[in-house]
VOFISE-970745 format. One record per residue (C-alpha): residue number from 1; x, y, z. Coordinates in nm, 2 decimals, m for minus. Each point is the difference from the previous one (the first is absolute). Example, Ala and Ser with C-alpha at 12.3 -4.5 7.8 and 13.67 -1.06 7.14 Angstrom:
2
   i   east  north     up
   1   1.23  m0.45   0.78
   2   0.14   0.34  m0.07
//
This chain:
489
   i   east  north     up
   1  25.55  19.78   9.19
   2  m0.06   0.20  m0.29
   3  m0.39  m0.06   0.06
   4   0.02   0.23   0.28
   5   0.13   0.29  m0.19
   6  m0.22   0.26  m0.25
   7   0.02  m0.08  m0.35
   8   0.23   0.22  m0.18
   9  m0.21   0.36   0.01
  10  m0.17  m0.06   0.21
  11   0.03   0.19   0.37
  12  m0.03  m0.21   0.39
  13  m0.33   0.16   0.06
  14  m0.14  m0.20  m0.31
  15  m0.37  m0.13   0.08
  16   0.17  m0.33  m0.19
  17   0.25   0.01   0.22
  18  m0.13   0.06   0.34
  19  m0.27  m0.34  m0.07
  20   0.26  m0.17  m0.09
  21   0.23   0.05   0.28
  22  m0.33  m0.05   0.24
  23  m0.11  m0.38  m0.19
  24   0.37  m0.06   0.08
  25  m0.02   0.12   0.38
  26  m0.37  m0.15   0.06
  27   0.10  m0.38  m0.21
  28   0.29  m0.01   0.28
  29  m0.21   0.10   0.31
  30  m0.29  m0.26  m0.09
  31   0.25  m0.25  m0.08
  32   0.13   0.06   0.34
  33  m0.35  m0.03   0.14
  34  m0.15  m0.28  m0.20
  35   0.34  m0.17   0.16
  36  m0.10   0.11   0.37
  37  m0.35  m0.14  m0.02
  38   0.12  m0.28  m0.17
  39   0.22  m0.09   0.29
  40  m0.32   0.13   0.26
  41  m0.32  m0.11  m0.15
  42  m0.16  m0.39   0.07
  43  m0.10  m0.13  m0.30
  44  m0.37   0.02  m0.04
  45  m0.16  m0.26   0.07
  46  m0.14  m0.23  m0.27
  47  m0.44  m0.05  m0.07
  48  m0.11  m0.28  m0.20
  49  m0.18   0.11  m0.29
  50  m0.24  m0.18  m0.21
  51   0.19   0.00  m0.36
  52  m0.32   0.12  m0.12
  53  m0.31   0.21   0.12
  54  m0.38  m0.04   0.04
  55  m0.30   0.06   0.21
  56  m0.06  m0.36   0.11
  57  m0.08  m0.02   0.38
  58   0.26  m0.09   0.19
  59   0.03  m0.09   0.41
  60   0.02   0.27   0.25
  61   0.31  m0.06   0.23
  62  m0.29  m0.02   0.32
  63  m0.32  m0.10   0.01
  64  m0.22   0.31  m0.12
  65  m0.24   0.21   0.14
  66  m0.07   0.21  m0.29
  67  m0.05  m0.13  m0.35
  68  m0.05   0.30  m0.17
  69  m0.06   0.39   0.02
  70  m0.24   0.31  m0.09
  71   0.24   0.35   0.11
  72  m0.16   0.30  m0.09
  73   0.25   0.29  m0.05
  74  m0.16   0.28   0.13
  75   0.27   0.24  m0.23
  76   0.01   0.35   0.16
  77   0.02  m0.03   0.37
  78  m0.37  m0.03   0.18
  79  m0.04   0.17   0.34
  80   0.01  m0.21   0.23
  81  m0.08   0.27   0.22
  82  m0.36   0.06  m0.14
  83   0.02  m0.33  m0.07
  84   0.05  m0.27   0.27
  85   0.23   0.14   0.23
  86  m0.20   0.28   0.28
  87   0.20   0.22   0.17
  88  m0.22   0.17   0.31
  89   0.31   0.23   0.05
  90   0.00   0.14  m0.33
  91  m0.40   0.05   0.04
  92   0.05   0.18   0.29
  93   0.29   0.22  m0.12
  94  m0.09   0.03  m0.35
  95   0.08   0.35  m0.13
  96   0.29   0.02   0.25
  97   0.41   0.01  m0.11
  98   0.19  m0.34   0.00
  99   0.28   0.04   0.27
 100   0.18  m0.32  m0.15
 101   0.20  m0.11  m0.28
 102  m0.07  m0.04  m0.38
 103   0.10  m0.03  m0.32
 104  m0.17   0.13  m0.31
 105   0.00  m0.11  m0.38
 106  m0.14   0.37  m0.05
 107   0.06   0.19   0.21
 108  m0.06   0.32  m0.16
 109  m0.44  m0.06   0.02
 110   0.12  m0.11   0.40
 111  m0.18   0.05   0.29
 112   0.08  m0.05   0.32
 113  m0.35  m0.02   0.11
 114  m0.16  m0.34   0.10
 115  m0.30  m0.11  m0.17
 116  m0.30  m0.19   0.18
 117  m0.25  m0.17  m0.34
 118  m0.38   0.04   0.02
 119  m0.03  m0.34  m0.01
 120  m0.11  m0.22   0.29
 121   0.11  m0.37   0.08
 122  m0.15  m0.23   0.16
 123   0.03  m0.31   0.16
 124  m0.10  m0.29  m0.24
 125  m0.02  m0.39   0.02
 126   0.00  m0.22   0.29
 127   0.39   0.08   0.01
 128  m0.10   0.38   0.08
 129   0.27   0.08  m0.29
 130  m0.06   0.40  m0.05
 131  m0.01   0.12  m0.33
 132  m0.11   0.33  m0.14
 133  m0.40   0.03  m0.12
 134   0.18   0.06  m0.33
 135   0.11  m0.43  m0.06
 136  m0.46  m0.15   0.10
 137   0.12  m0.29  m0.28
 138   0.38  m0.08   0.21
 139  m0.25   0.04   0.37
 140  m0.22  m0.28  m0.11
 141   0.33  m0.18  m0.07
 142   0.26   0.12   0.25
 143  m0.07  m0.36   0.23
 144   0.15  m0.17  m0.30
 145   0.37   0.23  m0.01
 146   0.30   0.10   0.15
 147   0.04   0.36  m0.02
 148   0.34   0.13   0.05
 149   0.02   0.34   0.09
 150   0.44  m0.01   0.04
 151   0.18  m0.02  m0.33
 152   0.29   0.16  m0.10
 153   0.20   0.10  m0.24
 154   0.17   0.33   0.09
 155   0.06   0.08  m0.36
 156  m0.25   0.28  m0.08
 157  m0.06   0.06  m0.39
 158  m0.23  m0.24  m0.22
 159   0.23  m0.21  m0.17
 160   0.25  m0.07   0.28
 161  m0.28  m0.06   0.24
 162  m0.15  m0.29  m0.31
 163   0.38  m0.12  m0.10
 164  m0.04  m0.07   0.46
 165  m0.34  m0.25  m0.02
 166   0.02  m0.11  m0.31
 167   0.37  m0.06  m0.11
 168   0.14  m0.05   0.33
 169   0.20   0.30   0.09
 170  m0.02   0.40  m0.18
 171   0.25  m0.04  m0.34
 172  m0.15  m0.16  m0.36
 173   0.03  m0.25  m0.20
 174  m0.09  m0.23   0.24
 175  m0.30  m0.33  m0.02
 176  m0.26   0.07   0.10
 177  m0.21  m0.21   0.32
 178  m0.18  m0.17  m0.28
 179   0.28  m0.15  m0.20
 180   0.16  m0.08   0.25
 181  m0.31  m0.22   0.15
 182  m0.03  m0.14  m0.34
 183   0.34  m0.08  m0.04
 184  m0.02  m0.19   0.28
 185  m0.33  m0.19  m0.01
 186  m0.12   0.05  m0.35
 187  m0.33  m0.04  m0.01
 188  m0.31  m0.27   0.02
 189  m0.12   0.12  m0.43
 190   0.19  m0.06  m0.25
 191  m0.25   0.17  m0.24
 192   0.01   0.36   0.18
 193   0.29   0.17   0.09
 194   0.13   0.01   0.37
 195   0.04   0.34   0.06
 196  m0.31   0.20  m0.12
 197  m0.03   0.36   0.07
 198  m0.33   0.27  m0.05
 199   0.05   0.26  m0.08
 200  m0.18   0.37   0.04
 201  m0.21   0.18  m0.23
 202   0.14   0.31   0.10
 203   0.34  m0.06  m0.06
 204   0.32  m0.27   0.11
 205   0.14   0.14   0.35
 206   0.33   0.15   0.06
 207   0.31  m0.19  m0.17
 208  m0.26  m0.21  m0.25
 209   0.13  m0.31  m0.09
 210   0.27   0.01   0.27
 211  m0.25  m0.09   0.27
 212  m0.09  m0.36  m0.20
 213   0.36  m0.06  m0.18
 214   0.22  m0.30   0.06
 215   0.35   0.14   0.12
 216   0.28  m0.20  m0.07
 217  m0.23  m0.28   0.00
 218  m0.04  m0.18  m0.35
 219  m0.32   0.16  m0.12
 220  m0.23  m0.26  m0.03
 221  m0.08   0.18   0.35
 222  m0.12   0.32  m0.01
 223  m0.33   0.13  m0.02
 224  m0.29  m0.08  m0.31
 225  m0.17   0.34   0.00
 226  m0.42  m0.06  m0.02
 227  m0.11   0.33  m0.11
 228  m0.33   0.17   0.14
 229  m0.16   0.01  m0.36
 230  m0.02  m0.27  m0.23
 231   0.18  m0.13  m0.16
 232   0.09  m0.07   0.38
 233   0.36  m0.23  m0.15
 234   0.10   0.14  m0.34
 235   0.07  m0.23  m0.27
 236  m0.19  m0.25   0.15
 237  m0.18  m0.07  m0.31
 238   0.15  m0.15  m0.33
 239   0.04   0.22  m0.36
 240  m0.38  m0.02  m0.15
 241   0.19  m0.08  m0.34
 242   0.15  m0.35   0.20
 243  m0.18  m0.32   0.07
 244   0.01  m0.20   0.36
 245   0.23  m0.29  m0.29
 246   0.17   0.29  m0.11
 247   0.15   0.20   0.32
 248   0.05  m0.38   0.17
 249   0.26  m0.05  m0.34
 250   0.17   0.31   0.08
 251   0.07  m0.08   0.33
 252   0.08  m0.31  m0.02
 253   0.28   0.15  m0.23
 254   0.09   0.26   0.24
 255   0.00  m0.22   0.27
 256   0.32  m0.24  m0.21
 257   0.13   0.32  m0.09
 258   0.04   0.07   0.36
 259   0.08  m0.28   0.12
 260   0.31  m0.08  m0.23
 261   0.11   0.36   0.06
 262  m0.01  m0.13   0.43
 263   0.18  m0.32  m0.11
 264   0.29   0.20  m0.14
 265   0.00   0.31   0.30
 266  m0.07  m0.25   0.34
 267  m0.10   0.24   0.25
 268  m0.13   0.28  m0.18
 269  m0.29   0.01   0.28
 270  m0.12   0.34  m0.25
 271  m0.06  m0.25  m0.30
 272  m0.14  m0.27   0.29
 273  m0.23   0.24   0.09
 274  m0.13   0.14  m0.39
 275  m0.10  m0.37  m0.07
 276  m0.18  m0.06   0.35
 277  m0.20   0.34  m0.05
 278  m0.07  m0.08  m0.33
 279  m0.10  m0.35   0.09
 280  m0.26   0.16   0.27
 281  m0.12   0.28  m0.25
 282  m0.15  m0.25  m0.21
 283  m0.12  m0.22   0.32
 284  m0.17   0.36   0.13
 285  m0.25   0.01  m0.36
 286  m0.24  m0.19   0.19
 287   0.08   0.02   0.34
 288  m0.01   0.37   0.09
 289  m0.26   0.11  m0.19
 290  m0.22  m0.24   0.26
 291   0.19   0.14   0.26
 292  m0.05   0.28  m0.05
 293  m0.38  m0.02  m0.07
 294  m0.18   0.17   0.32
 295  m0.31  m0.01  m0.19
 296  m0.04  m0.38   0.13
 297  m0.01   0.12   0.32
 298  m0.37  m0.02   0.16
 299  m0.17   0.36   0.08
 300   0.04  m0.09   0.36
 301   0.40  m0.07   0.01
 302   0.02   0.38  m0.25
 303  m0.21   0.19   0.21
 304   0.24  m0.08   0.29
 305   0.29   0.11  m0.12
 306  m0.21   0.32  m0.14
 307  m0.02  m0.07  m0.34
 308  m0.36   0.16   0.00
 309   0.13   0.37   0.09
 310   0.13   0.17  m0.28
 311   0.26   0.16   0.31
 312   0.16  m0.33   0.09
 313  m0.09  m0.23  m0.29
 314   0.38   0.00  m0.16
 315   0.20   0.00   0.29
 316  m0.28  m0.27   0.10
 317   0.02  m0.20  m0.36
 318   0.46   0.04   0.05
 319  m0.11  m0.19   0.41
 320  m0.24  m0.25  m0.15
 321   0.30  m0.09  m0.32
 322   0.28  m0.07   0.28
 323  m0.26  m0.21   0.20
 324  m0.05  m0.19  m0.30
 325   0.38  m0.04  m0.13
 326   0.15  m0.12   0.38
 327  m0.32  m0.30  m0.06
 328   0.14  m0.11  m0.27
 329   0.35   0.00   0.13
 330   0.15   0.36  m0.06
 331   0.31   0.04   0.28
 332   0.00   0.35   0.07
 333  m0.27   0.28  m0.16
 334   0.04   0.37   0.08
 335  m0.23   0.26  m0.04
 336   0.07   0.41  m0.08
 337  m0.11   0.33   0.10
 338   0.07   0.20  m0.27
 339   0.28   0.29  m0.05
 340   0.02   0.16   0.43
 341  m0.38  m0.11   0.00
 342   0.13   0.03   0.41
 343   0.23   0.27  m0.02
 344  m0.23   0.28   0.12
 345   0.26   0.32   0.02
 346  m0.32   0.23   0.06
 347  m0.38  m0.06  m0.06
 348   0.01  m0.32   0.24
 349  m0.34   0.12   0.15
 350  m0.19  m0.14  m0.33
 351   0.28  m0.22  m0.16
 352   0.05  m0.24   0.29
 353  m0.36  m0.05   0.00
 354  m0.03  m0.04  m0.36
 355   0.25  m0.27  m0.07
 356  m0.11  m0.15   0.31
 357  m0.38  m0.06  m0.13
 358   0.15  m0.10  m0.30
 359   0.22  m0.29   0.12
 360  m0.13  m0.10   0.38
 361  m0.32  m0.23  m0.10
 362   0.15  m0.18  m0.27
 363   0.30  m0.09   0.22
 364  m0.22  m0.17   0.26
 365  m0.23  m0.17  m0.21
 366   0.33  m0.16  m0.09
 367   0.08  m0.06   0.32
 368  m0.38  m0.16   0.08
 369   0.02  m0.22  m0.32
 370   0.31  m0.10   0.08
 371  m0.08  m0.15   0.30
 372  m0.35  m0.12  m0.07
 373   0.22  m0.21  m0.26
 374   0.25  m0.15   0.20
 375   0.24   0.16  m0.18
 376   0.15   0.25   0.31
 377   0.14  m0.19   0.16
 378   0.25  m0.08  m0.29
 379   0.01   0.36  m0.09
 380   0.21   0.28   0.08
 381  m0.20   0.35  m0.03
 382   0.25   0.28   0.05
 383  m0.19   0.37  m0.01
 384   0.24   0.32   0.00
 385   0.25   0.24  m0.17
 386   0.34   0.10   0.00
 387  m0.06   0.24   0.31
 388  m0.22   0.22   0.20
 389  m0.05   0.36   0.11
 390   0.12   0.27   0.22
 391  m0.21   0.12   0.30
 392   0.05   0.34  m0.13
 393  m0.13   0.20  m0.23
 394   0.13   0.03  m0.42
 395  m0.16   0.34  m0.15
 396  m0.23   0.16   0.25
 397  m0.18   0.15  m0.30
 398  m0.11  m0.32  m0.12
 399   0.10  m0.28   0.30
 400   0.19  m0.29  m0.05
 401   0.19  m0.20   0.14
 402   0.42  m0.07  m0.10
 403   0.22  m0.35   0.00
 404   0.04  m0.20   0.27
 405   0.26  m0.27   0.02
 406   0.01  m0.06   0.38
 407  m0.26  m0.16   0.05
 408  m0.33  m0.09  m0.18
 409  m0.25  m0.29   0.01
 410  m0.06  m0.31  m0.23
 411  m0.23  m0.29   0.00
 412  m0.01  m0.39  m0.01
 413  m0.20  m0.28  m0.03
 414  m0.06  m0.34  m0.09
 415   0.31  m0.26  m0.06
 416   0.16  m0.03   0.35
 417  m0.11   0.33   0.11
 418  m0.14   0.07   0.32
 419  m0.42   0.10   0.06
 420  m0.12   0.36   0.15
 421   0.38   0.10   0.15
 422   0.11   0.37  m0.03
 423   0.40  m0.04  m0.01
 424   0.23   0.27   0.13
 425   0.01   0.38   0.10
 426   0.07   0.32  m0.11
 427   0.05   0.31   0.20
 428  m0.27   0.20   0.19
 429   0.00   0.20  m0.38
 430   0.05  m0.29  m0.25
 431   0.31   0.16  m0.11
 432   0.22  m0.31   0.07
 433   0.01  m0.40   0.07
 434   0.10  m0.05   0.38
 435  m0.11  m0.39   0.10
 436   0.05  m0.28  m0.20
 437   0.15   0.21  m0.26
 438  m0.09  m0.19  m0.36
 439   0.29   0.11  m0.21
 440  m0.05  m0.13  m0.40
 441   0.28  m0.29   0.02
 442  m0.20  m0.08   0.32
 443  m0.33  m0.06  m0.21
 444   0.18  m0.21  m0.31
 445   0.16  m0.21   0.24
 446  m0.34  m0.08   0.20
 447  m0.18   0.00  m0.41
 448   0.26  m0.29  m0.11
 449  m0.04  m0.18   0.37
 450  m0.41  m0.06  m0.13
 451   0.07  m0.15  m0.30
 452   0.29  m0.25   0.15
 453   0.33   0.20  m0.12
 454   0.30   0.17   0.17
 455   0.06   0.33  m0.12
 456   0.34  m0.06   0.04
 457   0.05  m0.25  m0.17
 458  m0.25   0.02  m0.36
 459   0.24   0.11  m0.19
 460   0.18   0.07  m0.33
 461   0.36   0.06  m0.13
 462   0.14   0.39  m0.07
 463   0.33   0.18  m0.10
 464   0.01   0.09   0.34
 465  m0.09  m0.35   0.20
 466  m0.31  m0.13   0.06
 467  m0.32   0.22  m0.05
 468  m0.30  m0.05   0.26
 469  m0.28   0.21   0.11
 470   0.19   0.07   0.33
 471   0.30   0.02  m0.14
 472   0.18   0.09   0.34
 473  m0.26   0.11   0.19
 474  m0.09  m0.13   0.29
 475  m0.32  m0.07  m0.04
 476  m0.24  m0.10   0.27
 477  m0.28  m0.28  m0.01
 478  m0.31   0.20   0.19
 479  m0.14  m0.28   0.20
 480  m0.27   0.19   0.18
 481  m0.21   0.00  m0.30
 482  m0.01  m0.34  m0.08
 483  m0.19  m0.29   0.06
 484   0.21  m0.24   0.02
 485   0.40   0.19   0.05
 486   0.35  m0.22  m0.06
 487   0.05  m0.16   0.31
 488   0.28   0.10   0.19
 489   0.30  m0.25   0.14
//
């Protein structure tokens, strides 16, 4: 009992006494809570995990329709209202006050006035898909895509919505989509990373490397960055003072030391991942140079991606590299635009045409190239950002649009996706998804299905239980956009 009282000369109101007293009380509460939890909470179900992790190809639980994925991450929030989702009522009432409930991200610059952009829409392809004149390249391949107009995350900030669409929930620290797929399936090519990210010269997207982080999965499954300029992969070449034979001797010794350490500490996943990374890095010294050498492509192919035009050349090179990578057995390739490239809070009338003119032709070129090489059927292509934009004006002096995560657009192609389809609708102003709503967890459940996986069963143990990309959310497979939907009893 003496510990409950202050030392001689110390009052009961002292900081030291307060902390000591509260720690005892909190400790008692914690023990009681833990005892109650232990009596009521079921232990987490065990999951079979290998003693050592690798990137060797693994069989999915069901026949897959997709073998690889290329994801165009258009960070910032492309305006669906000016690109994909034409609204005659918005056009009719442009300039009038919006009477409905609306959530602004930047209330200080907000305006209730409706705004219809200056760009014309027209029906394209045999499917008659309605697209903006800002996307002439996509118009040429729209018969090969499914346009989803009813995406929804409901979290209005960039970071939260990125987390939701990329990691499953609007919180950080979770494995990215590419990490989950490479963890579950590995890759066909053992001389290149399974998960590669082609970053933009304008900078990393919001959240930076968190966009391709492995979360609680072993670090072997994090994304590897390919830089937008040479050297595209850092430290690929051995030091000038080291010849090949010397380097091989050093790596052999290092491998021996690491494996001896691993044998003494089995289950150390980070050490096992480090060993695998050293082995992969050695193999990459030859394979990566070849894969990233786009100059091997014909002049016609390079032109298809816009490499002959300074405006489209940089983005076109990355699109072409993405095709070369999946062609060589890489599982997941992400192509990023720069920080906030599509975040048009102001100046949308000039900024939106500019980014479209840099990206539209190369993206269409990729779809055409995959198709003519017979790769589109097995390669799932995604294009989209973390949000769309509001139907009202932001910044009346330099017109833009604020964030909207309650109804926006993205598109998918290949890998088991229907062709020439428009799916879902938003309300008459393009504000909220109202029909065939696709939440982020539905999107993930659908992607996993296309790869022959169950998103609720691809799991990794955590202190709080098994972690999955759905994390308890009831993700529904969006059967209507699939060439071969699940068979229901």
